N, C-alpha and C positions, 0 to 999 in steps of 0.2 A: 838469264835464269835457265833457259833451255840448253844453252851451250855448256853451262856448268853441270847440268844433270846428265849429259850424254856420257861422260866417262863412267859415271856410276852405273848407268843402264848397261853399257857395254861390259862392265865388270860383272854385273849380275848375270847377264846372258852367258858370258864365258864360264862363270862358276856353275851355272845350270848345265851347260854342255859337258863340262868336266865331270860333274857328279853323275850325269847320265851315262857317259861313255866309259868311265873308269871301271865300273863293275863288268862291263862287256869285255874290256881289255884284260881284266884279271882272269875272267873265265877262259879267254883265248890263250893266255899265258899258261894257265893250269892245264889246258888241253894239249898244248904243244911242247910241254917240257917233259923231260925224262921223269918217270914215276919216282925214282930215288930222290930227285931234286925237288919234288913237289912240296916237301916240307920246309924248304928254304924260302928266303925272301925272293919273290919274283924280280928278275932283272929286266930293265927296259930294252936292253940290247942282248939278244941271244939268237941262237940258230934254232928255228922252230922245227919240230918233228910232228908230222901229220899222221903217224901210224894210228893214233887213237881214233881219229875220225874214220879211217878205213875199218877199224875193228868194230866201231859202233854201227856204221852203216851196213856192214855185212852181218850184223847181229839180227837174226830173224825176229827176235822178240821186239826189238826197237822198231824195225820196219813195220811189223804188224800193228804196233802201237800208233805209229804215224797214220796208217791207213784207218785204224779205228777212230782216231781223233778227227780225221778229215770227214769220214762218214757222219760221225756224231755232230760235228759243227755244221755241216751242210744241212742235215735233217733238221736240226734245231732252228736254223735260220729260216728254212722254207716253211716249217710249221708255224713259227712265231709270226712271220709276215702274212701268211694266209689267214691267221686268226686276228692279228692286231690291226691290219689295214682296214678291213670292213668295220671292225669294232670302233676304231677311232673315227672313221667317216660317219658312222651313225651317231656317235656321241656329239659330233660337231654340227652336222647338218640336219639332225632330227631332234625333235623335242623329247628329251629323256628325263624322266622324273628323278629327282635326287642325283643329278649329274655330279655335283661337286663331292658329295660323300663317296660316290662310286670312284671318282678319281683318287681321292684320299685312300680308299681301300686298296686300289691298285698299287699305290706307292708303299703301303704297309706290307702287301704281299711280296713286293720286290725286296723289302728289307728283312724278310724272315731269315733267320739263321739256316744254313744249309742242313745241319743235322736234324732240324725239326721235321723235314720231309724224307730224309734218307732212310730212317728206320722203318716207318710205315711202308714206304715203297719197296724196301727190301723184302718184306713179308709178302706183299702183293705180287711182286715180280717173280718170286720163287714159285708162286702158285700158278701164274699164267705164263710161265716160261719166257719171260722177258728179261730175266736176270742175266747180266754179262752180255748184253747186246747193245748195239748203237741205237736201235729204236727205243729201247727202254730208257737209256740215258737222255735221248732227245725229248721224250715225253716228260720226264722229271724236270728237265731244265725249263719247260714251259711255265712251271709254277713261278719262276723268277723272270724269265725273258719275255713272256707275253705281256705282263703288266708294264715292264720297261719299254717294250716296243710301242704299246698303246700310248703311253705318256709322250713319247717323242713324236709319234705320228699325229697326235692331237695338235701339237704346236705347229706342225707343217700344214695341216688342213685348215687351221684357223687363219693362216697367212693368205689363203686363197679367198678372194671376195665372194660372197654368197651369190652375187649376180651371175657368176660364171656357171654355177650349177643350175641356177634357175633358167638360164638361157638354154642349157642342154636339155632340161626337162620340157621346155616349151617346144623345142625342135623334135620332140618325140622320143628322147632317150628315157629308159627306165632308170631307177636309182642304181641298179647294178651296172648298166651300160655306161651311165654317167661316171661312176667310180672308175670303171675300166678304161674308158676312152678319153675322159677329161681330167679327172683328178690325179690318177696315177702318173700320166706324163708330166704333170705339173709338180709332182712331189717325188720325182726320181731321186733328188738329193736326199730326201728324208728316208726313202727306202734303202738307199746305199748306206746312209749313216747307221740305220738300225742293223743292217746286215754286218757292217764292219764291227760295231761295238759288241754285238752279240757274239760274233766270231771270236773276238779277242777274249771275251769273258769265258766262253765255253772252252776254248783251247787251253786256257790256263787253270781251269777249275780242278780242284783236287778232292775235296771232301766227299761229294756225291759219287764221283768216279771211283774213289777208293772203296766206298761202301757197296757199290752196285756192280763192280766188276771183279773178276779173279783171273781167269785164263786169257782174257782179252782186255788188258788195261789200256788206258789212254797214255799220251806222251808224258805228262807229269809223273804218273805212277811208274812208267818204264824208266824214266831218268832216276827216280829215287831208288830203283832196284839196283843200281850200280854201287850203292852204299850197302854192302853186305854186312853180315854179323861178324864174320871172321876177318875180313879184309876190306879195305876201302880203295877202290881203283880211281885215284884222283884224276889221272889223265882221261880215262874213259868217262868219268862223271862230268868233267869239264867239257869234253867233246859233245856228249849227249845234251848237256845243258845249252851249249852254244847252238847246236843244230835245232833244238826245240824253240829257241828264241828267234832265229833268223827269219822264218816264214812270217811271224807276226810283225816283226820290225818292217819287213818289206811291204806287207799288207797295209800297215798303218801309214808308212811314208807315201805309198801310192795313192791312198785315199785321204790324205791329211785335210784337203780342202773340204771334203764332205763331213769329216768329223767336226771341224770347227763350226761349220754352218749348222750342223745338227745340234751341237751343244748350245748355240746362241739363238736357235730358232724361237720365235715368240717373245724375245726380250723387248722388242719395240712396242709391244702391246701393253 
């Protein structure tokens, strides 16, 4: 039975790989072909031209967008971890009234549509001068990323036996020092998982970034700018798209083990 199912499994895996890699190949072909030939059917064998990559990378607007996205992503990760880690620790290791409804509310907050918060924050940030800044974007993203981070960290803290924390308290640790010296080293995989998933989400986010930036856009907005009103620069659009994808692919492949563990944490309970 198992030997008969192996060819089917291999076929499904191969199909998944092709479906995943083919869009990347198509974008690469679009970026490395002559603009005049971009309207034709891409050929599997051709002489690539990398001029578009050089044009995009020397474009100050795109470089500034990359820097903006990096700052926004890092700030969002740091703030979310600083808030979510102690919050999840308290919800697991302390008696919290109505804990389950609170967890449900966190999930509901994470599922809110982006535009629900974009318009109110637009008015607020114009008033407090945080519009078009990485700090402003990072603060708005906490509406979604902090509940998401708390949910994942709860699963990791639950996997640690309560006796570990009790032993630390008996040895003289406070709750804060127990979290810092005992629980955080044991949940490094959870922290890494949260950082990775938040980074991928924030890097690719469009709606809020489009509403709350103008002169300092993020990478997805800068990529869309290559689609002009009068002309469409296919090769530069493809090059910008490819360059924006590569960092996240490398990031995800590097931390694949942490992502899998984070998504399956707590399933044994």
